[in-house]
C-alpha positions in Angstrom: 110.2 93.5 115.6 110.9 96.1 118.2 108.5 96.3 121.2 107.7 100.0 121.1 105.2 99.8 123.9 108.1 99.3 126.3 110.0 102.4 125.0 109.6 106.1 125.9 108.7 108.5 123.1 112.2 109.9 123.4 113.7 106.5 122.7 111.2 105.9 119.9 112.2 109.3 118.4 115.9 108.3 118.5 115.1 105.2 116.4 113.0 107.2 113.9 113.5 108.0 110.3 113.2 111.8 110.0 111.5 113.4 107.0 111.8 116.9 105.7 109.6 119.2 103.6 108.7 117.5 100.3 109.5 114.0 101.6 107.4 111.0 102.6 108.2 107.6 104.0 106.3 104.3 104.4 107.5 101.7 107.0 106.4 98.5 108.6 108.5 98.8 111.8 110.8 101.8 111.9 109.1 105.0 113.4 108.9 108.1 111.3 109.2 111.7 112.6 109.1 115.2 111.4 109.0 118.8 112.6 106.2 121.2 111.5 105.3 124.8 111.5 102.9 126.0 108.9 103.5 122.8 107.0 101.2 119.7 107.4 102.1 116.1 107.9 99.5 113.4 107.1 99.9 109.9 108.5 98.2 107.0 106.7 97.8 103.6 108.5 96.5 100.2 107.4 95.9 98.2 110.6 95.4 94.9 108.9 98.8 95.1 107.2 100.5 97.0 110.1 102.0 99.5 107.6 102.0 103.2 107.9 103.4 106.3 106.2 103.9 110.0 106.7 104.5 113.0 104.4 105.4 116.6 105.0 104.2 119.4 102.6 104.6 123.1 102.6 101.8 124.4 100.3 98.5 122.9 98.9 99.8 123.4 95.3 103.1 124.5 93.8 103.2 127.1 91.1 105.3 126.3 88.0 108.8 127.8 88.2 112.5 127.2 87.5 112.6 124.3 90.0 109.1 122.9 89.4 110.3 119.4 88.9 112.3 119.3 92.1 109.8 121.3 94.2 106.7 119.4 93.2 106.6 117.2 96.3 106.7 120.3 98.5 103.0 120.7 97.4 100.2 118.8 99.1 98.5 117.5 96.0 101.7 115.7 94.7 102.9 114.7 98.2 99.6 113.1 99.1 99.5 111.2 95.9 103.1 110.0 96.4 102.3 108.8 100.0 99.1 107.0 99.1 100.6 105.3 96.0 103.5 104.2 98.0 101.2 102.6 100.6 99.2 100.9 97.9 102.4 99.6 96.2 103.4 98.0 99.6 100.0 96.1 99.7 97.8 98.5 101.7 94.1 98.5 100.8 92.5 101.9 100.4 89.3 101.0 102.1 91.3 100.0 105.2 93.4 103.2 105.4 92.9 105.7 108.2 94.5 109.1 108.6 96.0 111.2 111.3 97.0 114.7 110.4 98.9 117.6 112.0 100.4 121.0 111.5 99.3 124.3 109.9 100.6 126.3 112.8 100.6 130.1 112.6 104.4 130.4 112.7 104.9 132.5 109.6 104.2 136.2 109.6 101.2 136.4 107.3 100.9 140.2 107.6 103.7 140.4 105.0 102.5 141.0 101.4 101.9 137.8 99.4 101.4 135.5 102.4 97.8 134.4 103.2 97.3 132.1 106.2 99.5 129.3 104.8 98.9 127.0 107.8 95.1 127.2 107.4 95.3 126.7 103.7 97.4 123.5 104.3 95.1 122.2 106.9 92.0 122.9 104.7 93.7 121.1 101.8 94.5 118.0 103.9 90.8 117.8 105.0 89.5 118.3 101.5 92.0 115.8 99.9 91.3 113.0 102.4 87.5 113.6 102.2 87.7 113.4 98.4 89.6 110.1 98.6 87.3 108.6 101.2 90.0 108.3 103.8 88.7 109.1 107.3 90.7 111.3 109.7 90.6 109.6 113.1 92.9 112.1 114.9 94.2 115.6 114.1 95.8 118.6 115.6 95.8 121.7 113.4 96.4 125.4 113.6 97.3 127.4 116.7 100.5 129.3 117.4 102.7 126.2 117.7 105.3 124.3 115.9 104.8 120.6 116.3 107.0 117.5 116.6 105.3 114.4 115.1 106.2 110.8 115.7 104.5 107.9 114.0 104.9 104.2 115.0 103.9 102.1 112.0 103.7 98.8 114.0 100.8 100.2 116.0 99.6 103.2 114.0 100.1 105.4 117.1 101.0 109.0 116.4 102.4 111.4 119.0 102.2 115.2 118.6 104.2 117.6 120.8 103.3 121.2 120.6 106.2 123.7 120.7 105.7 127.4 121.3 107.4 129.4 118.6 107.6 133.0 117.5 106.4 134.2 114.1 108.9 133.7 111.3 109.2 136.6 108.9 108.7 136.5 105.1 112.5 137.1 104.7 113.2 134.1 106.9 110.9 132.0 104.7 112.5 133.3 101.6 116.0 132.3 102.9 114.7 128.8 103.9 113.3 128.3 100.4 116.5 129.4 98.8 118.5 127.0 101.0 116.2 124.2 100.1 116.4 124.9 96.4 120.2 124.9 96.7 120.2 121.6 98.5 118.1 120.1 95.6 120.8 121.1 93.2 123.5 119.6 95.4 124.9 123.1 96.0 125.8 124.3 99.5 123.8 127.3 100.7 125.8 130.5 100.7 126.4 132.6 103.8 123.6 134.9 102.8 121.2 131.9 102.5 121.9 130.5 106.0 119.5 127.7 106.7 116.7 128.4 109.2 114.7 125.4 110.5 111.2 125.8 109.3 109.2 123.0 110.8 
């Protein structure tokens, strides 16, 4: 097992498994990382088993649509269930699990029609879901005008959060990102008009 205490966060990040929106990972040793904007990442840790996991979701719930089956894990309700079930399947005990949660930054222009404080809705959902499941949040960093880089070390349960100042992303940028993501789910390359924009 790697001695992560002797490594810098930059070195740990280089060794990490990166997850994207709609993904989750559970590990015993390998670090997990992600980049967030209005999205939220929840880290779950079982100290007795030294196992931890992280997810990354874009919205509290996902409306049914043409790609509902592929997009379901972009939603917090499904992504949280997937992460918790994966932890339990690996031997974690629910009464021992603790949470650390991050994200919900105001990096999307919510003045555009149809967008209502996505970051805050995601943060509120994370609090509500964990409270309902009886999983305590022992550390968090939500909201504010930042993107965030998150790094989780499963061997210790340590989570690192680096705030990154970012400008607001327009609704059109969000639309293009979602189109690019949908295209990637269907194994189709995004077209020139759907140029991928990093939405953390």
